[in-house]
C-alpha positions as CSV (number, residue, x, y, z in Angstrom):
1,M,154.7,59.3,-133.4
2,V,151.5,60.8,-133.7
3,E,153.2,63.6,-136.6
4,F,154.5,60.3,-137.9
5,A,151.1,59.1,-139.3
6,V,150.1,62.0,-140.2
7,V,152.7,62.6,-142.6
8,A,153.5,59.0,-144.4
9,P,150.1,58.8,-145.6
10,V,150.1,62.7,-148.2
11,I,154.4,61.6,-148.0
12,L,152.8,58.1,-149.5
13,M,150.3,59.3,-151.4
14,L,152.7,61.7,-153.1
15,L,155.3,59.7,-154.1
16,A,152.7,57.5,-155.9
17,A,151.3,60.3,-157.3
18,I,155.0,60.6,-158.8
19,F,155.0,57.4,-159.8
20,L,152.5,57.1,-161.9
21,A,153.7,60.7,-164.0
22,F,157.1,59.2,-164.7
23,M,155.1,56.0,-165.7
24,Y,152.7,58.3,-167.9
25,L,155.5,60.1,-168.8
26,W,158.1,57.4,-170.0
27,K,154.9,55.5,-172.2
28,T,154.2,58.8,-174.2
29,S,157.7,59.6,-175.0
30,N,158.2,55.5,-175.9
31,A,155.1,55.8,-178.5
32,D,156.4,59.4,-179.5
33,W,159.9,57.2,-181.0
34,T,158.7,54.9,-182.4
35,L,156.1,56.7,-184.1
36,F,159.0,58.8,-185.3
37,A,161.4,55.4,-186.2
38,V,158.7,53.2,-187.8
39,G,158.0,56.1,-190.2
40,A,160.8,56.9,-190.5
41,S,162.3,52.9,-191.2
42,A,158.9,52.4,-193.6
43,G,159.8,55.0,-195.6
44,S,163.3,54.8,-195.9
45,Y,164.4,50.8,-196.1
46,D,163.4,48.0,-198.8
47,G,162.4,45.3,-196.8
48,P,160.2,44.9,-192.9
49,K,162.4,47.1,-191.1
50,A,158.6,49.1,-189.2
51,E,158.1,45.7,-187.6
52,V,161.8,46.0,-186.5
53,A,161.4,49.3,-185.1
54,L,158.5,48.3,-183.3
55,R,161.1,45.8,-181.5
56,S,161.7,49.1,-178.9
57,V,158.1,49.6,-177.7
58,G,158.3,48.4,-174.1
59,F,154.2,47.8,-173.8
60,D,152.5,45.1,-175.5
61,T,149.4,47.6,-175.9
62,L,150.7,49.9,-178.0
63,K,152.7,47.5,-179.6
64,N,149.6,46.2,-181.2
65,A,148.2,49.8,-181.7
66,F,150.7,50.8,-184.7
67,S,150.4,51.1,-187.7
68,W,152.0,52.4,-191.5
69,S,151.6,52.9,-195.2
70,A,154.8,53.0,-197.3
71,G,154.3,55.2,-200.6
72,A,156.0,57.1,-203.3
73,P,156.7,60.2,-202.7
74,R,154.7,59.4,-198.8
75,T,155.2,57.3,-195.8
76,T,152.2,57.9,-192.7
77,A,152.8,55.9,-189.4
78,E,149.8,56.2,-186.6
79,V,149.3,55.1,-183.5
80,G,145.9,55.4,-181.6
81,F,145.3,54.0,-178.7
82,S,142.0,54.1,-176.0
83,R,141.5,52.4,-172.7
84,K,139.4,52.2,-169.4
85,V,141.3,50.6,-166.9
86,A,139.5,50.3,-162.7
87,G,141.9,52.6,-160.7
88,A,141.8,52.5,-156.5
89,Y,138.2,54.0,-155.3
90,S,136.1,53.6,-157.8
91,I,138.3,56.7,-160.3
92,S,138.1,54.9,-164.3
93,L,141.3,55.7,-165.9
94,I,142.2,56.5,-168.9
95,D,144.7,55.3,-171.1
96,L,145.2,56.8,-173.7
97,H,147.8,57.0,-177.4
98,R,146.7,59.4,-180.4
99,G,149.5,60.0,-182.8
100,E,150.3,60.7,-186.7
101,V,154.1,61.2,-188.5
102,E,154.2,61.7,-192.2
103,F,157.1,61.6,-194.2
104,R,157.9,63.4,-197.9
105,L,160.3,61.4,-199.2
106,W,162.4,63.4,-201.6
107,R,164.9,61.5,-202.9
108,F,164.7,59.7,-206.3
109,Y,160.8,61.3,-207.1
110,P,160.7,64.0,-209.6
111,L,159.4,67.1,-208.7
112,G,155.5,67.8,-208.4
113,S,155.1,63.7,-207.9
114,D,152.8,63.2,-205.4
115,D,150.4,60.3,-204.6
116,R,146.5,62.6,-203.2
């Protein structure tokens, strides 16, 4: 019983840390994949396909952080999100996601055309 009382809190904290790390990695990979999907769909298809790509985001806070601009011959998609969350024991956690992707659309445009 004494050994369990000593080891149990350490194991529970380790499991909690693994769970939080997994959630962070899942949220980050979800943001990266959606950033690519929004940029590709905004530049490749006609119509509001970027909104359809945003449906794959599992987190509402990230869903509102995406922006994109589609234009010839390049398309960009960005995500910018920063939030401070109060954690246990007066520890402040910062939830931060930033990213940008740029696609150069080569089809149907003459060589040398650029909008910069």
